[in-house]
TORNU-476379 format. One line per field, with one value per residue (C-alpha): residue in one letter; x negated, y negated, z. Coordinates in Angstrom, 3 decimals. Each point is the difference from the previous one (the first is absolute). Example, Ala and Ser with C-alpha at 12.3 -4.5 7.8 and 13.67 -1.06 7.14 Angstrom:
% residues 2
rest = (A;S) .
X = (-12.300;-1.370) .
Y = (4.500;-3.440) .
Z = (7.800;-0.660) .
***
This chain:
% residues 127
rest = (X;X;X;X;X;X;X;X;X;X;X;X;X;X;X;X;X;X;X;X;X;X;X;X;X;X;X;X;X;X;X;X;X;X;X;X;X;X;X;X;X;X;X;X;X;X;X;X;X;X;X;X;X;X;X;X;X;X;X;X;X;X;X;X;X;X;X;X;X;X;X;X;X;X;X;X;X;X;X;X;X;X;X;X;X;X;X;X;X;X;X;X;X;X;X;X;X;X;X;X;X;X;X;X;X;X;X;X;X;X;X;X;X;X;X;X;X;X;X;X;X;X;X;X;X;X;X) .
X = (-59.196;1.445;-2.429;0.380;3.690;-0.691;-1.853;1.926;0.836;-3.284;-0.497;3.142;-1.344;-3.499;1.969;2.287;-3.448;-1.731;-2.948;-2.754;-1.920;2.410;-0.664;1.809;-1.314;1.328;-2.369;0.251;3.372;-2.275;1.323;-2.967;1.040;-2.283;0.565;-0.706;2.566;0.033;-0.627;-0.388;3.849;0.867;-2.497;1.604;3.451;-1.229;-1.656;3.061;2.469;-2.707;0.155;3.468;0.353;-3.051;-0.225;-2.944;-2.925;1.596;-2.300;1.605;-1.025;-3.252;0.470;-2.677;1.748;-2.324;0.719;-0.669;0.224;-1.590;-0.085;3.802;1.903;3.337;1.248;3.476;2.364;2.379;3.751;2.903;0.774;-3.696;-2.116;-3.402;1.119;1.921;-2.784;-2.147;2.119;0.284;-3.291;-1.593;2.816;-0.499;1.792;-2.468;-2.518;1.815;-3.505;-2.531;2.332;0.314;-3.865;-0.633;2.507;-1.178;-1.171;4.167;1.577;0.095;2.144;0.587;4.010;0.164;-0.460;1.680;1.373;-2.719;-2.873;-2.586;-1.569;-3.272;1.079;-3.696;-1.726;-0.165;-3.170) .
Y = (-29.957;3.279;2.121;-1.845;0.248;3.926;0.056;-2.350;2.802;0.460;-3.960;-0.186;3.480;-1.907;-3.134;2.417;1.654;-3.334;0.820;-2.470;-1.961;0.885;-1.213;0.549;-0.634;1.077;-0.257;1.254;1.966;1.814;-0.983;-0.370;1.053;-0.462;-0.186;1.552;2.632;0.538;3.660;2.762;0.937;-3.373;0.266;3.377;-1.554;-2.813;2.671;2.401;-3.241;-0.871;3.440;-0.098;-3.224;0.886;3.812;2.381;-2.275;-3.554;-1.599;-3.591;-0.320;-0.400;0.416;-0.757;0.717;0.574;0.917;-2.061;2.772;3.359;1.325;1.387;0.770;-1.955;-1.146;0.665;-1.191;2.313;-0.629;1.668;3.647;0.169;3.547;0.670;2.346;-2.612;-2.531;2.729;0.761;-3.618;-0.730;3.355;1.865;2.655;0.075;2.580;-2.513;-1.288;1.621;-2.534;-2.821;1.163;0.953;-3.577;-1.662;2.420;-3.386;-0.938;3.170;2.717;2.374;0.242;-0.012;-3.007;-3.342;-3.267;-3.073;-2.959;2.413;-0.774;3.113;0.739;1.823;1.300;0.563;3.790;1.185) .
Z = (42.304;-1.235;2.076;3.211;-0.138;-0.413;3.242;1.882;2.436;0.794;0.668;1.908;2.077;0.706;1.222;2.563;1.074;0.388;-2.106;0.820;-2.599;-2.706;-3.157;-3.391;-3.227;-3.848;-2.767;-3.063;0.657;2.932;3.658;2.171;3.973;3.205;3.371;3.400;1.660;3.563;-0.270;-2.280;0.260;-1.182;-2.957;-0.966;0.209;-2.669;-2.430;0.212;-1.388;-2.204;-1.668;0.332;-2.246;-2.376;0.100;1.073;-1.543;-0.853;-2.551;0.542;3.549;2.379;3.510;2.298;3.436;3.412;3.237;3.199;2.469;-1.056;3.043;-0.153;-2.510;1.258;3.593;0.539;2.709;1.261;-0.662;1.804;-1.407;-1.032;0.684;-0.950;-2.802;-1.806;0.550;-2.083;-2.260;-1.079;0.149;-1.577;-1.332;2.520;3.381;1.338;-0.144;3.432;1.668;-1.459;0.809;3.466;0.215;-0.721;2.392;3.264;1.581;-0.040;-0.247;2.278;-1.902;-3.672;0.471;2.240;-2.011;0.833;-2.047;-0.180;0.279;-2.513;-1.545;-1.928;-3.255;-0.553;-3.621;-0.635;-1.694) .
***
């Protein structure tokens, strides 16, 4: 059970993200984890947690994480105080990528400087 304890934060994150079809097994000191994340951003969060616990190339965990919606990187519900730049920084690490988010949401946004709480924005996959 040592390996499962090492990756408990990954398992907790999986629950928080509501990973579908989740399955966890430990065999011969290797943790086998599988499930389906809602989008690529959530899958990346899980992989970041795995690397944080086990290093860049851990040998004691095998993860098979699928993505349910590959048409988008993520979906974001606008909160009070959000800007497209702040949202871009959160998802891509680069505030200047706000233009890509604006382009992907032109059906509901008319101006990149005007977004409203509770709008659901598509965060597009970038090349």
